[in-house]
C-alpha positions in Angstrom: -0.2 0.0 0.0 1.3 3.4 -1.2 2.4 6.0 1.2 0.7 9.8 1.3 1.9 12.9 2.8 -1.0 15.4 4.1 -0.5 18.9 4.5 -3.4 20.5 6.2 -3.9 24.0 5.6 -4.6 26.3 8.8 -4.6 23.9 11.5 -3.1 25.2 14.7 -2.2 28.7 13.2 -2.7 31.1 15.9 -6.0 30.3 18.2 -8.0 28.9 15.0 -8.5 25.8 14.2 -6.9 24.0 17.2 -6.3 20.4 16.6 -4.3 18.2 18.8 -2.0 15.7 16.9 -2.6 12.3 18.7 -6.7 13.3 17.6 -5.5 13.7 14.0 -4.0 11.1 14.1 -6.7 8.9 15.7 -9.0 9.9 13.3 -7.1 9.2 10.3 -6.9 5.7 11.6 -10.8 5.8 12.5 -11.3 6.0 8.6 -8.8 3.3 7.8 -5.2 4.7 7.1 -2.2 3.0 9.2 1.1 4.1 9.8 0.2 7.5 10.4 2.7 9.7 11.9 2.5 13.5 12.4 5.3 15.8 11.9 5.3 19.5 14.7 2.2 21.3 15.4 0.8 22.2 12.5 -1.0 19.5 10.4 1.8 17.1 8.3 0.8 13.5 8.6 2.2 10.9 6.9 0.2 7.7 6.5 -0.6 4.4 4.1 -3.6 4.2 2.6 -5.4 2.7 -0.4 -4.0 3.3 -4.0 -6.0 5.7 -5.0 -6.1 9.3 -6.5 -4.9 11.9 -3.7 -7.7 14.1 -4.6 -9.6 11.2 -3.2 -7.5 10.9 -0.5 -8.0 14.6 0.4 -11.8 14.4 0.0 -12.0 11.9 2.8 -10.0 13.1 5.0 -11.2 16.9 4.6 -14.7 14.9 5.3 -13.4 13.2 8.5 -12.2 16.2 10.1 -15.3 18.4 9.2 -17.3 15.1 10.7 -15.1 14.6 14.0 -14.1 18.4 15.1 -16.9 20.3 13.2 -14.0 22.3 10.5 -13.8 22.8 6.9 -9.9 22.2 6.4 -8.2 22.0 2.7 -5.8 19.6 2.5 -2.9 18.8 -0.2 -2.1 15.1 0.0 0.7 13.9 -2.3 2.2 11.0 -3.6 5.8 9.6 -2.1 6.2 10.4 -5.9 5.0 13.8 -6.0 6.8 15.1 -2.8 10.0 14.1 -4.1 9.3 16.2 -7.3 8.7 19.0 -5.1 11.8 18.2 -3.6 13.6 17.7 -7.3 12.2 21.0 -8.3 13.7 23.6 -6.5 14.9 26.5 -8.6 17.0 27.8 -6.0 18.8 25.1 -4.3 22.2 27.0 -5.2 21.6 30.0 -3.4 18.6 28.7 -0.7 20.7 28.2 2.2 18.6 28.4 4.9 15.5 25.9 4.9 13.4 28.0 7.4 13.5 31.0 4.2 12.7 28.5 1.7 8.9 28.5 1.1 7.1 25.8 -0.9 3.4 27.0 -1.3 2.2 23.6 -2.4 -0.8 23.4 -4.5 -4.4 21.6 -2.6 -5.7 20.2 -5.8 -3.4 20.1 -8.8 -3.2 22.9 -11.4 -3.9 23.8 -14.8 -0.5 22.0 -16.7 -0.6 25.2 -19.3 -0.5 27.7 -16.4 2.4 26.5 -15.0 4.6 25.7 -18.6 7.3 27.3 -18.5 7.7 27.1 -14.7 7.8 31.1 -15.1 9.2 33.8 -12.4 6.2 35.1 -10.5 5.6 38.9 -11.2 5.6 40.1 -7.5 8.9 38.2 -6.6 11.0 37.6 -10.5 13.9 37.4 -9.0 13.4 34.9 -6.0 9.8 33.2 -7.0 9.1 30.5 -9.5 6.1 28.1 -10.4 6.5 24.4 -10.5 4.4 21.6 -11.7 3.1 20.8 -7.9 4.0 24.3 -6.0 5.4 27.8 -6.0 8.3 28.1 -4.7 9.6 31.5 -2.8 13.6 32.1 -2.1 13.1 34.5 1.4 16.4 35.7 2.5 15.2 38.2 5.1 11.8 36.4 6.1 8.2 35.3 4.8 7.2 38.8 6.3 9.7 40.8 4.3 9.2 38.7 1.5 6.4 40.3 -1.4 2.8 38.6 -1.5 2.3 35.6 -3.8 -1.5 35.4 -2.9 -3.0 37.3 -5.6 -0.7 35.8 -8.3 -1.5 32.2 -7.0 -5.3 32.7 -6.7 -5.7 35.2 -9.7 -3.2 33.5 -11.9 -3.2 29.8 -10.9 -6.1 29.8 -9.9 -5.1 27.8 -6.5 -5.4 27.1 -3.1 -2.3 26.2 -1.7 -0.8 25.5 1.7 2.5 27.1 2.7 4.9 25.2 4.0 9.0 25.7 4.8 12.0 24.0 3.2 12.8 21.8 6.5 9.1 20.5 6.8 9.1 19.7 3.5 12.4 17.7 3.4 11.9 15.9 6.8 8.6 14.9 5.2 10.2 13.5 2.4 12.7 11.4 4.1 9.4 10.0 6.5 8.1 8.4 3.3 
């Protein structure tokens, strides 16, 4: 059975949508996933599940969270190969020397390939942001708060919903898979 990475959007950020990781693991096990492991306290999970389209798993997980916790939480589900492709596609590996300042805005659902063709620079930050097949990458040498906001481009051009993770988290999840 395949392994998947699950990235929940907006869990345990500030005071909203608080979920204990033990409770999240229990919910996922209750709906049939095995070998469920969480990373950090911010909605990062690796698990084993039946062979299915990641979007099907996402819908199942979102519904389980809605039923158990009464919260609408979007999640990105990636196969091990998809997460490895995010890692391999890192366009700033030669300059991004601090994993906590390198961001991956992972698409909750895949984006139209025509919109990401050629991996263009992002107009809001053309020197430090690139579009990838499964994520938008942004190198933030002065920190995320000082970096240009990519939300308008992601929302309006890519028509995507994303969940952001720093590079340290992305590579730890990849290693767990």
